[in-house]
MIFIKOL-942062 format. One record per residue: residue in one letter; x, y, z of N, C-alpha, C in turn. Coordinates in steps of 0.001 Angstrom, whole numbers, plus 500000, padded with zeros to 6 digits. Each point is the difference from the previous one (the first is absolute). Layout:
# residues N
AXYZXYZXYZ/...
This chain:
# residues 425
M500874498765500037499076501231500000500924501216499976/R501114500003500786500872501163500016500650500188498753/T500387498822499435500745500107498545499018500651498948/D498731499582500035499013500654499076499916501535500199/T499941500263501274499782501397500374501290500885499522/K501125499439500171501287500624499642500095500093498498/M499596498904499291499980500064498488499039501103499427/T498835500024500794499039501007499510500526501433500275/G500636500306501101500669501211500234501090500361499061/I500768498947499666501080500317498981499382500383498587/R499020499156499630499357500240498745499348501408499981/G499360500428501050499382501230500102501087501195499931/F501103499791500629501068500970500016500405500317498497/F500303498753499295500406500155498553498952500528499105/L498770499663500304498905500565499151499939501481500145/T500095500478501336500033501441500277501102500752499330/V501235499434500060501121500539499311499845500141498512/F499479498859499448499728499986498491498943501131499728/K499004500051500743498872500928499708500446501543500104/W500903500360500910500492501301500108501001500299499110/T500866498983499640500992500278498900499279500320498694/A499042499185499714499275500225498783499259501379499961/L499414500305501166499209501224500143501006501288499957/C501102499896500584500954501152499967500547500240498618/C500276498820499296500479500069498647499035500656499158/A498754499608500113498933500480499162499824501552500292/V500092500307501221499801501536500391501188500753499317/G501158499400500178501210500656499453499926500202498464/L499570498902499381499932500143498563499013501036499506/L498844499949500732498996500997499608500361501426500292/S500591500229501262500276501402500350501176500411499147/G501031499210499789501109500321499363499706500362498416/S499142499350499386499612500132498601499224501333499949/A499094500119500947499180501205500102500922501273500092/S500979499978500892500998501111500117500805500183498797/A500396498904499337500680500143498664499204500796499033/L498772499652499883499007500731499080499793501437500428/F499904500175501319499892501425500500501185500835499673/L501212499438500341501148500793499754500291500384498531/A499689499067499113500098500241498494499043501021499643/L498744499969500444499042500963499542500347501383500733/L500403499971501175500478501280500691501136500692499255/Q501035499151499527501051500540499226499560500724498761/E498982499292499324499453500536498642499310501253500382/A499170500063501062499288501239500359500987501135500308/T501024499769500735501004501085500435500755500340498830/D500423499174499070500688500423498790499142500818499086/F498718499731499883499166500669499081499774501449500666/R499746500072501258499935501353500644501125500849499815/E501177499451500224501312500693499961500224500531498516/T499600499206499030500217500423498562498895500886499512/H498889500098500798498844500854499537499632500854501204/S500709501149500108499868500825501089498556500467500285/W499199500031498882498673500492500141499001499132500751/M500517498794500270499185499048500824499841500642501466/L500916500847500431499802500527501410498627500760499893/L499589500612498896498848500800499944498767499119500152/L500163498689499779498911499117500084499804499353501455/L500937500413500943499859499394501302498640500196500553/P499356501240499876498595499943500572499116499016499381/L500152499750498700499134498939499336500278498598500482/T501302499728500131500339498557500575499492499866501332/G500152501144500778499411499896501464498550499922499951/L499241500602499123498606499702500042499620498675499578/L500763499397499046499704498587499558500281499067501110/C501054500244500706500433499280501152498979500097501100/G499451501184500334498992500170500960498676499295499707/L499575500203498668498782499282499568500095498488499997/L501105499519499693500259498554500011499798499506501343/Y500570500570501078499917499462501444498648500315500482/H499456501244499576498695500287500737498821499013499435/Y500069499662498795498851499196499440500369498409499946/A501185499676499982500471498614499905500804499415501196/G500608501045500607500970499425501118499740500516501329/A498722500386500448499913500611501270500356498965501052/S499698498649499758500378499011500980501384499723500115/V500946500549499133501435499692500099500762501302500090/S499305501101500317500671501440499972500956500079501187/G499807499075501020500905500138501093501463499626499837/G500181499186498810501358499679499591500771499231501070/N501258500287500262500728499348501002499412499951501355/N499265501133500390499338499911501252498821498957500151/L499442499755498804498938499003500010500650498641500232/L501166499752499452500718498623500127500325499819501515/I500453501170500615500417499899501465498814499781500935/D498810500679499593498789499811500879499492498635499706/E500090499439498701499456498677499775500863498907500656/F501255500277500353500936499037500586499560499919501628/H499689501061500505499761500105501493498533499607500238/T499080500410499150498524499807500280499430499656498561/P500115498705499704499427499405498729498549500203499980/R499527500618498893498596500239499867499543499403498620/R500727500104499006499488499496498711501209499800499161/P499979499188498899500984499737499138500481501269499365/I501368500087499612500433501155499387499693499865498462/P499217500923499467499554499863498603501052499993498941/F499748499263499114500993499817498883500251501408499227/R498974500663500045500082501233499269501053500991500518/M500484499819501271501011500739500509501304500084499040/A500248498798499491501249499867499181499932500948498715/P498950499768499120499847500821498770499738501422500315/L499255500332501010499794501447500327501176500756500296/V500747499383501017501325500747500527500946500094498824/L500119498980499164500770500054498810499665501137499109/A498764500161499655499526501054499108500149501316500644/G499659500119501262500086501271500641501414500552500147/T500959499134500240501429500301500152500554500456498707/L499630499286499011500549500381498535499338501367499593/L498746500228500331499387501367499707500789501017500853/T500390499811501111500540500852500842501446500336499427/H500774499088499586501290500144499537500048500598498499/L498899499616499263499994500470498709499907501624499947/G499233500486501122499852501469500012501066500610500774/G500855499301500605501168500519500859499728500183501456/G498992499331500591499744500042501458501235499483500715/S500223500642501154501149499615500817499571498924500925/A500190498706499503499634498799500827500954498890499794/G499916498917500768500861498918499916499427498764499194/R500478498829500353499552498834499306499828498823500952/E500512499996501267499864498871500869498582499642500402/G499202501062500203498485499797500216499361499091499000/T500307500359498757499406499166498859500337498684500035/A501304499608500151500480498696499997499527499188501231/V500001500636501116499483499431501220498601499617499902/Q499144500983499534498507499659499880499797498950498969/M500750500099498845499742498839499014500384498709500619/G501097499889500635500433498709500553499037499494500987/A499436500777500930499011499567500910498711499538499396/A499589500818499020498717499647499210500059498736499388/L501154499765499352500221498614499240500140498881501027/A500765500260501154500096498936500932498576499612500571/E499156500865500146498711499729500536499246499030499249/R500223499952498666499345499149499041500306498440500336/L501149499734500744500328498723500233499474499474501359/K499377500771500760499382499642501195499020498834499918/A499050500129499063499020498926499856500523498649499454/P500828500065498933500488498796499440500804499211501018/F500757500729500954500848499252500936499289499870501315/R498648500400500115499243499788501196500737500509501267/L500320501212499980500800500609501116499102500485501076/S500421499723501241499344500558501128500163501501500199/R499369500493500999500106501549500198501418500363500342/K500775499115500829501230500231500445501019499944498736/E499795498942499317500757499618498759499901501284499036/R498713500417499898499865501106499059500802501288500259/R500180500222501308500851501118500434501456499807499406/I500524498751500085501243499693499538500186500201498468/L498738499587499393499908500166498535500077501464499550/L499406500884500777499985501425499699501454500546500318/I500749499561500871501330500318500291500884499643498724/T499725498928499462500848499446498889499638500847498716/G498906500420499838499482500877498830500707501375500161/I500082500586501280500642501186500194501430499993499702/S500589498975500615501500499715499819500379499773498575/G499268499230499208500280499769498604500002501242499213/G498945500843500143499852501259499327501103500918500244/F500452500274501359500910500803500327501440499504499491/A500279498819500283501257499383499436500220500183498577/S498952499649499255500210500025498578500081501351499238/V499265501039500636499985501336499390501294500709500271/F500745499563501017501261500675500350501271499063499687/G499732498802499852501038499045499817500810499755501198/T499264499989501286500617499835501258499204498919500745/P500265498738499698499270498901500676500067499964501540/L501121500155500627500139499960501476499239501162500656/A500092501204499552499197500998500490498505499838499696/G499685499483498906498605499682499656499346499070501059/A500871498846500414499464499125500882499681500602501313/V500883500861500475499896500593501292499058501018499962/F499811500767498901499074501101499900498537499447500145/G499778498824499491498638499441500082499640499581501473/L501017499738500754499847499691501392499866501184500860/E500936501061499738499974501237500842498866500954499699/V499615500253498682499097501066499761498704499851500601/L499522498735500237498705499712500634499934500250501365/H501179500192500733500052500147501395500677501228500427/G500490500838499047500663501256500340501278499823500860/G500922499151499536501271499770500625500204498712500707/R498836499253500249500110498759500605500046498834498836/T500339498848500316499954498918499088499478498786500619/R499375499205499112499597498643500498500660498975499049/Y500871499395500625500994499122499267499290498609499503/A498846499722500377499331498817499511499777500125498573/A499903501079499436499864500197498575501258500267499294/L501154499963500614501349500401499288500330499041498871/L499943498825500105500399499002498931498997500197498825/P498693499991500160499079500216498842500251501432499335/A500196501014500864500344501301499492501221499924499135/L501083499501500518501305499947499288499879499195498703/L499290498874500099499910499099498691499221500841498933/S498876500591500433499198500816499033500803501123499399/A500802500732500889500860500976499579501025499764498942/L500714498792500446501005499529499046499470499617498586/V498791499286500048499489499579498804499519501121499112/A499318500962500700499490501150499367501096500864499269/D501199500122500749501150500716499445500541499236498812/L500197498750500042500486499336498841498998499974498888/S498750499876500264499054500015498855499924501319499339/C500111501156500781500024501296499374501214500296499162/R501213499350500556501259500082499108499966499167498862/A499209498955500093499882498946498789499305500747498897/W499159500986500367499359500786498824500882501114499455/Q501338500050500461500999501023499698499591501341500174/T499410500176501119499519501323500473501221500535500800/G500438501268499703501132500531500788499637500734501124/H500851499913501036499747500785501205501246501036500101/T499652501105500709500977501181500117501156499487500842/H501275500313499651501206499679500734500544501331500321/Y500283500025501416500602501241500512501408499843500328/P500742501077500085501526499937500145500242499299501533/I501127499243499971500469499575501343500598501036500723/P499568500447501197500616501137500747501401499907500385/E500637500963500018501370500062500607499916499994501543/L500746499115500611499964499777501461501199500673500669/P499793500606501101501137500611500828500566498955500858/V501067500298500773500554499045500966499003499946501207/L499561498767500361499167499694501054500499500505501407/G499228500907500655500391500421501237498876500615500789/I500307500345501194498924500673500863499486501162499385/S500803500899499375499601501179499422499041499820498772/S500355499064499172499279499633498759498609499504500419/L499952499152500880498662499382500533499261501026500639/G500562500969500706499362501070500701499303500988498928/F500762500226498870499457500847498967498839499178499394/C500029498735499890498859499208499389498808500097500797/I500113500026501343498951500190500867499352501418499992/A500920501021499975499580501377499806499225500237498757/A500511499413498911499245499982498748498600499351499951/G500041498787500758498692499255500275499071500732500652/M500280500924500977499060500838500623499290500822499023/L500828500788499145499412500876498946499262499141499030/F500356498970499574499211499078499068498692499618500683/G500040499695501231498664499685500704498980501187500028/L500686501117500152499044501151500045499466500355498536/A500879499752498988499443500072498638498989498939499635/A500109498903500501499024498979499933498588500486500668/L500181500539501133498779500424500738499387501127499193/L500724500922499502499469501068499088499310499469498785/F500566499020499393499459499297498796498693499443500358/S499839499073500965498831499307500455498871501017500297/Q500403500983500834498869500946500424499523500882498937/S500889500272499082499626500778498803499023499228499082/V500244498693499818499098499303499199498632499870500628/H499966499693501288498736499860500749499328501453500019/A500647500994500142499409501355500161499393500370498631/C500727499721498881499482500321498643498661499064499660/T500083498728500540498956499213499747498688500496500656/R500170500449501301498822500530500846499591501397499331/L500863500796499533499702501214499289499128499816498869/F500469499148499050499191499826498865498691499383500346/A499834499050500912498771499366500371499036500960500660/R500590501011500710499087500965500699499561501094499015/C500781500360499129499676501203499123499359499506498757/I500070498709499533499434499575498673499166498741500318/A498657500204499943499067498913500356500125498779498962/W500013500422498642499901498873498993501352499529499735/P500353498728500290501367499435500008500625500090498532/P499304499867498878500773500170498699500429501342499814/L499458500981500500500267501400499854501533500346500713/R500254499228501010501251500225500778501213499878499103/P500248498850499262501163500023499230500000500803498728/F498839500449499559499825500875498966500573501368500361/L499491500545501121500498501252500535501569500015500421/G500238498912500726501454499731500399500847500003498807/G499489499189499009500878499949498811500189501263499198/T498922500835500065500154501386499388501072500812500667/V499985500009501402501096500725500660501348499388499732/L500060498710499997501441499363499697500370500254498557/A499087500026499145500345500184498499500684501473499911/V499292500967500679500536501384499909501411500048500548/L500165499325501187501291500147500667501019499235499199/F499761498839499335500982499370499261500368500696498699/W498900500624499426500217500679498734500905501154500106/F499818500714501042500925501230500239501253499774500836/G499864498992500870501260499636500873500840498865499675/G499599499375498838500857498808499491499526498732500673/T500426498885499337499547498647500331500893499316500927/R500903500674500695500987499276500876499210499134501006/Y499000500483500536499160499300501082498707499281499479/A500095499732498716498774499249499401500412498535499951/G498944499162500009500209498591499825500900499371501062/L500760498936499811500731499310500906501291500756500448/G500561500785499006501197500751500368501310499197500125/I499990498893499280501185499058500080501360500783499631/P500014500854498924501264500588499585500461501001501101/V499177500644500770500178500933501059500608499162501204/I499472498894500295500581499149500955501434499540499737/E500196499629498731501373499663499587500959501120500031/E499464501107499654500852501250500048500401500304501427/A499181499702500942500231500388501356501235499140500643/F500346498876499291501139499172500446501423500591499441/R499725500902499078501271500428499348500395501545500364/S498960500650500341500341501635500283498972500397500997/P500307500958500857499154500549501067498669500499499335/A498890499708500605498776500473499554499582501250500759/P499192500818499368499529501241500728499279499661501324/A500121500679500940499418499821501365498469499962499974/Y499420500673499099498567500164499880499350498911499222/G500793499119499333499512499004499113499007498991500627/F500436499556501218499181498966500665498699500654500382/L499972501178500384498738500672500341498974500064498888/L500523500333498786499102500106498911499473498618499549/K500861498961500190499588498640499679498837499658500836/I500137500242501362498982499770500960498681500667499618/L500167501319499727498794500742499603499306499363498756/F500689499781499007499451499550498744499303498601500151/T500687499100500831499501498653500217498630500079500859/A500128500802501061498844500117500865498845500580499286/F500218500844499139498978500551499198499359499052499004/T500946499119499362499548499032499034499192498928500652/L500525499410501056499328498879500601498732500443500843/G500132501149500609498895500650500755498873500318499087/A500153500394498738498960500309499084499325498742499546/G500560498767500112499379498768499548500656499280498935/F501155500536499533500700499282498989500570498649500569/K500236499010499210500488498723500412501398499841499764/G500679499007500744501415499756499985500465499503501291/G501154500515500429500496499569501159500827501160500756/E500456499718501137500812500983500602501436499805500135/V500428498742499810501296499532500165501115500665499220/T499858500007498629500907500763499140500125501474500406/P498844500744500135500136501362500545500761500099501250/L499924498890500902500753500012501211501430499800499709/F500360499181498999501362499805499579500548501324499536/F499220500667499223500366501420499400500256500974501135/T499060499955501017500177500983501157501193499819500710/G500323498596500380501018499759500831501344500120499184/A500179499594498835501163500188499223500427501445499772/V498979500755499770500270501478499696500406500687501273/L499301499658501115500279500603501353501412499565500446/G500361498688499793501364499513500396501027500704499249/S499710500126498630501057500737499187500213501424500418/A498915500652500341500084501400500448500686500076501330/L499758499035500949500602499932501363501454499846500027/S500490499282498801501502499663499865500831501170500052/L499427501233499856500775501230500002500249500437501414/W499260499423500913500167500368501561500400498774500791/I499668498754499549500305498813500843501222499363499189/P501140499838500749501211499482499244499979498525499728/L499045499637499246499982498605499449499952500123498511/P500571498975499214499997500163498573498525500126499408/L500035500817498856498736500310499483499207498782499592/S500507499094499371499266498808499484499385499306501270/L500828499875501038499478499358501207498834500728500555/M500129501318500206498839500822500455498736499662499255/A500168500008498666498838499785499099499523498597500291/A500742499083500057499611498595500349499216499941501307/L500560500603500966499358500112501349498610500542500044/G499922501152499266498677500675499879499024499163499287/F500526499323498833499175499269499232499333498848500752/T500611499438500990499472498858500679499398500451501321/A500571501004500706499494500339501328498692500726499964/V499851500964498989498624500627499896498909499050499795/F500256499039499097499017498931499768499701499177501290/A501120499696500740499740499198501211499160500806500978/G500222501280500147499228500852500974498534500136499594/A499734500225498774498617500268499431499169498748499945/S500621498851499826499304498770499759500000499110501178/N500773500347501070500063499204501216500560498613499656/T500983499868499161500452498776499606501568500064499924/P500600500188501252501470500203499988500781498806499594/L499584498776500280500808498760499681499993499804498422/A498740500198499501500017499893498494500784500986499268/C500075501228500511500812500973499387501496499887500216/I500391499435501045501373499630500169500388498843498973/L499124499014499815500321498921499037499919500604498570/M499096500897499782500007500577498658501299500733499696/G500468500743501095501210500741499794501210499095499693/I500030498800500737501121499136499684499759499401498625/E498855499685499491499875499422498695500346500982498993/L499645501327500190500356500965498952501394500561500089/F500571500129501278501168500735500058501145499173500593/G499822498725500131501072499038500418500046499812501471/T500609498814500431500009499661501355500999500819500839/D500862500606499414500984500941500869499292501131500465/A498890500411499412499295501218500428499066499811501256/A499836498664500366499076499584500985500221500753501341/L501350500062500468500300500568501192499560501566500081/Y499903500638498868499681501400500044498407500142499703/L499446498974499321498475500124499871499318499716501187/V500391499080500852499352499575501250499673501126500920/P501028500852500424499781501058500945499036501072499306/A500147500196498758499230501156499294498645499486500014/C499675498821499530498587499485499857499258499921501344/V500721499353501007499343499911501240499765501297500693/T500989501012499937499739501267500548498777500769499267/A499998499812498604498917500687499364498576499452500350/Y500137498659500243498682499399500482499470500532501341/F500916500283500881499692500518501322499472501431499934/F500547500823499023499680501372499944499015500407499011/S499316499066499454499081500163498867498551500155500365/G499680499869501265498544500108500491499403498564500141/H499043500061500642499198498761500376499350499352498760/K499403500872499129499287499490498797500777500446498803/G500041499033498919500788500364498913498999500160498735/I500474499708498807499259500212498917498708499125499860/Y500046498765500681498907499158499957499170500126501415/S498879500724499801499288500369501261499350498812500612/A499865498886499429499351498851500519500967499062500707/Q501348500293500001500916499288500718499683499831501423/A500279498808500622499606499641501328501102500429501060/T500555501222499828501132500430500907499409500282501219/G498666500284500324499625500324501322499308498828500675/R500135498816499505499375498927500695500741499505501120/P499305499322500942500822499403501201500908498985499523/G501253499886500454500930499024499657501171500687499312/H499676501183499480501124500818499264500911500625501172/L500601499142500742500580500437501286501291500743499934/L501088499304499545501390500506500122500078501240499033/F499792499744498740500199501135499060498944501024500021/G498689499516500210498943500966500076500160500942501104/Q500199499541501183500199500968501169501211500923499910/A501110499406499451501118500795499840499837501061498939/K499214499628498943499797500930498879499016501180500610/K499051499653500727499112500972500542500774501010500870/R500884499482500785500816500940500840500854500913499090/A500700499324499015500759500898499065499271501027499386/M498663499628499594499331501047499363499504501195501067/Q499887499677501213499626500995501050501258500921500129/Y501115499506500005501255500792500059500175500904498791/T499666499440498907500213500722498725498988501133499898/R498744499749500465499073501124499939500392501235500942/R500695499513501181500447501038500888501122500864499479/L500824499292499162501156500724499402499570500846498817/F499080499623499277499481500737498735498650500523500069/
């Protein structure tokens, strides 16, 4: 009898391993292929806008189309990443499949007109919506469905940036605002790795950033990294609060949702037309430039303003690449005052501002290692952790569970750090 029970347990174990291996590979293939399609179309939209400057004048029209699309066909998925976080913590209904094509179309319309937005939100939402389709065929329980959602988020993030390790941990961290649940680590990692490989198999290119110059490791250099991390955390706080404030402003002043991106797009089109397109779209060339020469001190403020106005008005996309822009430009400008190499300051800002605004410090450290090399890790860690502590209790994702019981060590320390920060400023 004991032998039969033991054999049944072993068979159940291997069946579970086989099920989750197949499930994670399927999620990775779906999310990676979706990201490859998205990146290819996004590049086409960006190239077309850059070669036809008059497209900036159509930003109000693309905003209106985006607003109408979500108002009449996408009201149930308008929450975006926050909807995924809410659904993880308090499941109510399946994530509609329409989330994937709607966010794809909305993001392309945003970038076609030159809106200042990112791309991670699109990939994450597509990955989660596609992963949800596998719940019924695999007969997943409520607990297993949560892990499935993490694999979709991880696969989308990993494939859109080409950073599988960061993608795996991002899927774990983002849902809890700095905490992780390691029970889903292996499924998230497998999904992220397969998603990255499948996206690369479609020969979709990712942005490659310069490897930063590193100084001699010492107390002074680490101290400067911590000091820079404080400023990066405050920049992340400003970014998050600006996006939330613009969202509330548009909602309060304009009752009909489709009119918000139309009017917001009108203002942005005028600013871009007369002020140049440096802060339009993803801004990848400006990020790369920040690693080579000092950026103007006001550059990160303008990017925050344009991004907050774009996303607050209701355009679709993501916040991560604008956060990369904000951090890299700020770090580049600070290199004139903080005695660390220019490229290192840009790399620290690139990762640390994202860490503070998204409440995902571990994922950002891993992303920095994947993008800038393992030698940069000792400089990335103090900058990202410090930025996390100084960036405020809530980040860009308002639904994150940072205020829940159990967020003990980092949560309480971060609250205290913010109290001291408010007293100082």
